[in-house]
N, C-alpha and C positions, 0 to 999 in steps of 0.2 A: 750902580750895579745893584745895590740893595733894592732899589725900586723895581727893577726888572724881575728879580727873584721873587719878590713879594707878589707881583702881578701874576707871575707864573703859578705860584702856590695858590692864589685865590682862584685862578681859572681851573686848576686841577680839582679843588675842593668845591662841592656845591655850596653856594652862598645862600644863606637865609633859610627860613622855615619852608618857604614855597618849594625850594629845590629839594629839601629833605622829604617832603610829602610826595612830590613827584617820584622821587627815587624809591620810596617805600611802596607806592602804588605799583610801580613797575615790578618790584620784587614780589609783591603779593600776587599780581597777575601772572607772573612767571610761575610761582608756586601753584596757583590754582590751575594753570594750564597743565603743569606736570601731573597734578593729581587727577585732572580730567582725562589726560592721556593714559594714565595708569588704569583708571577705571574702564576706559574704552578698550584698552588692551585686554583686560580681564574678561570683559563681556565678549570681545571678539574670539578669545580663546575658547570660552564656553560654547559659543555659537558654532565654531569650527568643530569642536569635539562632539557636540550634539549632532551636527550634520553628518559627521563621520560615523557615529554609532547608528544613525538611521540608515545610512548608505550600506553599512555592513549587514544590518538586519534585512534590508531589501535584497541584497545579493544572496544571503542565505535562503530567504524565502523563494527567490527565483530558482536557485539551484535545487531546492527541495521540490518545487513545482515541476521542474524539468525531469527530475528523477522519477516522480510519480507518473508523469506522462509516459516516460520511457517504459516503466514497469507495466503500465496499463496496456501499452502497445505489445509488450512481450506476452502478457496474459492473453490478450486477444489472439495473437498468433498461435500460442499454445492451445487455446480452446479450438481454434480452427483446425490445427493439426490433429488434435485428439478426435475431433468429430470425423475428420477424413480417415483416420486409422480405424475408427469404429465402423465406418462404411466399408472399408477394405476388408475388415474381418467379417462383416456381415455378408459380403459377396463371396468370400472364401468358404463360408459354411453353406454347402450345397447338400440338400437332403439326399439326392441321388448318389453323390460321392460318398456320403456317410453310409448309405445302404450298401453300396458296392464294397466298401472296406469291411463292413460288418459281415457280409456274406462271404467274401473271399478270405479275409484274414482270421475271422473268429468263428466261422462256420455257422452263423446265425441265419435263420429263415424267418419269413413273415408268419405270424400266428394264423392258425386256421380258425374258422368261425366257432368250432367246438371248443377251442382253447380260450376264447375271450369270454370273460365273465364281467357283466356290467354291475356296477355298484353305485348307490347314491350315498354321498358323504354329506352329513350335516355339519354344523359348525363345531361339533364335538371332536374329540381326538381319536375316534375309531370309525371304521367303515361298516356299512351294513350291506349284506348281500341281498340284492333284490331279484336276481334271476339266477336260477340254477337249472341248466339243461337236464333233461331226463337222461339218465345213464343208459348206455347201450349194454346189453347183456354180455357181449363178447369182448368189451374193453375193460380188462382187469385194472389197469392203472387209473382209469377214470372212476371206477367203482370205489377204489381206495380213497381217492381225493374227495369224492362225494360223501363218503362215510365220515371222513375227518371233518368236513364242513358241517355235516349234520350234528356231529358231536359238540362243536363249538357254538351252535345256535342257542 
């Protein structure tokens, strides 16, 4: 019995230096693999995080681009609407209608030739009278206006 136990103990323990070296090499390889796997895991984590940050930035850029495109479309639509409103306003301004309103509502009349005085305006801040019609002797109001104009010459 003693022999069988001894044989069993020898089989369980590595025998000799060659077995110890093999066992040490296996342990070392296992540790190196674990270290390599740890390094690979860290690299993979950084790659995934970097990819996610690039993806988030691209999504933000795409959303900003879409918003800019939408705002440009709105701007174009508003410009077209503004131009259409200007055309409508221009069509509503009819000189005949304005003249009718002025005559009927405000009692205005067209000026007569005697009432129109032509002036030449230079680039300065005042006007110069270039034509003064001859006053009629029987028109007292015109004589008063003509005398006032003569005073300011």
